[in-house]
C-alpha positions as CSV (number, residue, x, y, z in Angstrom):
1,K,-2.0,-0.3,5.7
2,A,-1.7,-3.8,4.1
3,G,-1.1,-7.4,5.2
4,V,-0.8,-11.0,3.6
5,T,-1.2,-14.6,4.2
6,T,1.8,-16.0,2.8
7,A,5.0,-13.6,3.2
8,P,7.2,-12.6,0.2
9,V,10.4,-14.2,0.0
10,G,13.7,-12.7,-1.6
11,S,11.9,-8.9,-2.2
12,T,9.4,-6.9,-0.8
13,I,5.6,-6.7,-2.2
14,I,4.9,-3.1,-3.2
15,V,1.2,-1.8,-3.3
16,D,0.1,1.6,-5.0
17,V,-3.7,2.9,-4.3
18,N,-4.8,5.5,-7.1
19,E,-7.5,7.7,-6.8
20,A,-8.9,8.3,-10.2
21,G,-5.7,7.1,-11.9
22,S,-3.3,9.0,-9.7
23,S,-1.2,7.5,-7.0
24,V,-2.4,8.8,-3.4
25,F,1.1,8.0,-2.1
26,G,4.1,10.6,-2.3
27,S,7.5,9.1,-2.6
28,N,7.2,5.5,-0.8
29,K,4.0,3.1,-1.7
30,I,2.9,0.6,0.8
31,S,5.5,-1.9,1.0
32,I,5.5,-5.6,3.0
33,D,9.3,-6.6,3.5
34,A,10.5,-10.0,2.4
35,S,9.8,-12.8,5.2
36,E,6.9,-10.2,6.7
37,K,3.3,-10.4,6.6
38,T,2.4,-6.7,7.4
39,S,3.2,-3.3,6.4
40,A,3.8,-1.9,9.8
41,T,7.3,-3.0,10.2
42,A,8.4,-1.9,6.6
43,A,11.9,-0.3,6.2
44,N,10.4,2.1,4.2
45,A,7.4,3.7,5.7
46,V,4.6,4.8,3.4
47,S,4.3,8.6,2.6
48,M,1.2,10.3,1.7
49,S,0.5,13.0,-1.0
50,G,-1.6,16.1,-1.2
51,G,-4.0,17.2,1.4
52,S,-2.4,17.4,5.0
53,A,0.1,15.6,6.9
54,A,-3.0,12.9,7.5
55,G,-2.9,12.3,3.8
56,P,-5.1,13.2,0.9
57,A,-8.8,14.3,1.1
58,L,-10.3,11.6,-1.4
59,A,-13.5,12.4,-3.5
60,A,-17.0,11.0,-2.5
61,D,-17.7,8.1,-5.1
62,A,-14.0,8.3,-6.3
63,L,-12.8,5.3,-8.5
64,M,-10.2,3.7,-6.2
65,T,-7.8,1.1,-7.7
66,I,-4.9,-1.1,-6.3
67,D,-2.1,-2.1,-8.2
68,I,0.4,-4.7,-7.3
69,D,3.7,-3.2,-8.2
70,Q,6.0,-6.0,-6.9
71,V,5.1,-9.6,-5.3
72,G,8.6,-11.1,-4.2
73,S,10.9,-12.9,-6.3
74,S,11.7,-16.5,-4.7
75,T,8.1,-16.8,-3.4
76,A,5.1,-14.4,-4.3
77,G,3.3,-12.9,-1.5
78,A,-0.5,-13.8,-1.5
79,G,-3.7,-13.5,0.2
80,L,-3.3,-9.4,0.2
81,K,-5.6,-7.3,2.2
82,V,-5.3,-3.5,1.9
83,Y,-7.1,-1.3,4.7
84,L,-7.9,2.3,3.8
85,I,-8.4,3.9,7.3
86,G,-9.7,7.6,7.6
87,Y,-12.6,9.6,8.8
88,Q,-15.4,11.8,6.9
89,T,-15.2,15.1,7.0
């Protein structure tokens, strides 16, 4: 999930999380709708790829990157925080 301290205005924030250069998401990345501060109520729910319905298995010591694909249009969202929630198997 993700949140911001300043909500985007005009369009959504779109965030991608990559493991070793490949997105961990399916067709929908994390998004925060215009005028919102969290991804919890996003119009397009995030979809996970690989692994199981719970999401992909991430490799130990994997190189993870967070890419900001879109920040809003009139006002850019700011103060992005991304939370990776999971469990060790």
